[in-house]
N, C-alpha and C positions, 0 to 999 in steps of 0.2 A: 355890660357888666364885666368888671375885670376878672381875669382868671384867678382861681385860688392858687396861692403859693403855699409852700411848707410853713412859712411864717404865719400866714393868716389861718392855716389849718391848726397850728399850735395855739393860736389865740382863741379860736372857737372852742377847742377842746378844754382850754383853761377855764373858760366861762362855764362850760358844762360841769366840770369837776368842782369848781368853786360853788356852784349852785347846789351840789350834792353835799356840801359841808366839808370838803377836803381843804385843809389849811395850805398845804404846799401845792396848790393846783397847777401852777406854772411848771414847777419841777417835774411833777408827775406827767403832765402833758408831753413835755419834751422826752421824758424817759419812754413813754408808751410809743411815741412816734419812732424813736430809735429802735425799740424792740420790734415793732411791726415791720419796719422797713429793713431791718438788719444793718443799721448804720452805727458807726461810732459817733462820739460827740463831735469829732472834727468833720465827719461826713455831713452831719446835720447842719453844722454851722456854715459849711460851704455851699449848701443847697437851699438856704432859707428863702431865696428869691425865685427858686425853680418850682415847677409844678410837682406835686407829690406823685409817686408812681401809682397809677390808677389800678394796677392789678393787685395792690396790697391794701387798698382802702377798706375793703370789706373786713379784712383781718384786723386792721386798726380799729374799726368800729366795734368789733366784738370785744376787743381788749378794753376800749373806753367804756363800753356798756357794763362790763364786769366791774370796772373801777368805780363807776357811779353808784354801785350797790355797796361800796366800801369794802369790797374784797381786797385784801392786801396785795400790793404790787408783787411781792415775792411769790405769792400763789399764782398770780396771773402769768408771770414769766417763768415760774418753776425753778427759780434760782435765788439764792441768798448768799451774800458774801460774809465770810467769817475767817478771821486770821489770815487774810490775804488770799483766800481760796474761794472758789465758787462751789456751793453745795446745792444739790437737788432738794427741793422742798415741795410739799403739797399739804392739803388740809389735814393729813394724818400726823403731822409733826409741828412742834413749836418752831417758829421762825427764829433762827439764831440771831442774837443781838450783840452789838459791839461791847456792851458792859460785861457780857459773859466771857469775852476774850481774857478778862482779868484772871480767870481760873487757869487758863493755859499759861499765862505769864508767871503766875505764882508757882505753878508746878515746875516750870523750866528753871526758875530761880532756885527753888528748894533743892531740886535734884542736883543742880550744879554745885550749890554751896555745901550740900551734904556729901558730895563726892560719890554718889550712887551710880555705878557704871551701867548696870542692867536693871533698872527699876521695874518692879511689878506694879502695874497701875490698873485701877478699876474705875470705870465711869458708870455711874448709876443713873437711871432714867435718861438714857443716851439720846432718845429722840432721833433726830436726823444723823446723829453720830458726829456732829461737828467738833465737840470737845475731844472725844476719843481719837478720832481720825487725825485731828491737828496734833495731838500728843504723839501718836504713832509715827507721824511724818517728821515731827521736830526731834523726836528721840528714837532713831532707828534701832537702837539696841534695847529698847524697852519692850516688855511683854505687856500688851494692853488688852484688857477685857472690858466688855460693855454689856449692860443689861437694860432691858425695858420690858414692861408688862404688856405692851402693845405689839402684836405681831405686825400690824400695818406700819407702825413706826420703824420696826426692825427691817422691814422690806426696803424702806427709804434709806436707812443707814447702810444696808448692804449695797444698794446702788451707789451710794457715795463712796463706800470702801472700794468698790470695783473701779469706779470712775477715776479716783485719785490714787489708785494703786497702793493703798495702805495695807498693812498687815496687822490684824487684830482678830480677836475671837468675840463673837456676840452670842448672847443667850437670852431667851425669852423667859421672863419670870419676875417676881416681885422683889424689887430692891436687890439686896445681896444674896438672896436665897439660892440662886443658881450657881454661886461661886463657892470655891473651896480654897483653903490655904490662907496665908497672910499676905498683905500687900504693903508696899513701901508708900504708896500714895493712893488715896481714894478721893474721887471728885464727884460732884453731882449738882445738877440744876433741877431740883425737884419741884413738884407743884407746891406753891407757897402762898397763893393769893387767898385772902380771907373770903369765905363763901359769901358773906354779906356784901363784899365789894364786887363780886362777879357781874351783877346786873348793870353796874355803872362803868364798866370797862369801856375804853375807847372802842368805837364800832369795829375797827379793823382787828383789835385784839380779841374781841368776842367771836370772831370767825375762826380762831385757833382752837385746837382740841381742849375741851374743858378738863379732860383727864390729865393734861400736862400743866394745868393752871390752878385748879381748885385745891387749896390746902386745908379745907375744912373750916369750922367755925372760928378757930383761933389761928389758922394758917399753919398749924404744926402737925396735922394728921399724918403727913408723910415724913416730916422731919424727925419726929420722935422715934419711929421704928428704924429710920435710916441711921440715926445716931447710935441706936442700940446695935445695929449690924456693924457699923464702923468700929465700935468699941471692941467687938469680938474678932475683927479681921484685920485691923491695922496693927502692924508690927509695933512692939512696945518701945522701940528706940529708933532714932533716925528715920522717922516716918511723919507723914502729914496728911491731913484731909482738908479739902476746901469745898464749901457748900454755899451756893448762891442762895440769898434770902431776900425777903421783902422788907424794905426799910421800916414800915409801920410795926413789924414784929421783932425788930432787931434786939430789943432789950430782953424779950422772952427767949429768943434763940440763944442769946449770950448766957443767960442763966441756965438754960437747959444744957448747953455745952460745958459750963463750969461744973454742973452736977454730974454729967455723964463721963467727963474726961478730967478728973481732979488732978491728975499728974501731968497734964499737957499744958502747953502754952496756948492760951486762947486769945484771939484778937478779932475785932470787927474791922473789915476793910471797906473803904469807900471807893465809889466809882469816879469817873471823870467829872460827873455832875455834883460830886460831893455828897452823894447819898450812900448810906450804909448798904452794901450790896453782897457782901460775902463774909462768912465766918471762917476763920483760919484756926485749925487745930494741929499743933505741931509738937512732936516728941523729940527731945534732944538726943 
């Protein structure tokens, strides 16, 4: 019987993951092997015909077993990439997603175009801290504040702040309640999924904290008070707010924004997939 190689090991893991209903089983299999063995993609490619390191096979098996239960890869590895940086994540925080990077891009563009040298920025429902930390690192002169209602999430955000050597202030509390004063920019990726849609979420998404996902019966349970807080704490001129939203409720969010911010410029922004993903609120 031929000895097992890294290539055949990847193939067998791919079959197991595929049987568990994972669409990108081959990609995940290669990723898990690299993670277990501490290899780069180049390392893996160069050792496909070699025997796998026997002392790491038990560790690999534990990772594969977790993935077959549809646990997200990011929770298994404890890392997620966001805006070119690696962030610590666990089951207490939402996994940062590429579409959320749009908020960082929008803020950087607005601050630059408005000529704000030392912007005061607030990130509400910060979770892992990905948005707030990215902004603090991209805008060293900014004063960045972040809030979350979950103490467990803030523990992760603090770990990321320390690991990435970012400077910002974090507060536990509901939405903008822990904050004082006015802000040049307010951002948020709040819970916005319709409660009725929660049971049909992708298996991996259902493993993420419902506190960070469930937006109530109409998806606006958190957005409504969030907008109210933004209206009282956003500077009346040369300021902006960017809030991530769920495409199915885009029209309702747009109307709510128009009603709440009658003097602001309101726009819906699409992500790279062409889906409405963010509401932009800007004061000239």
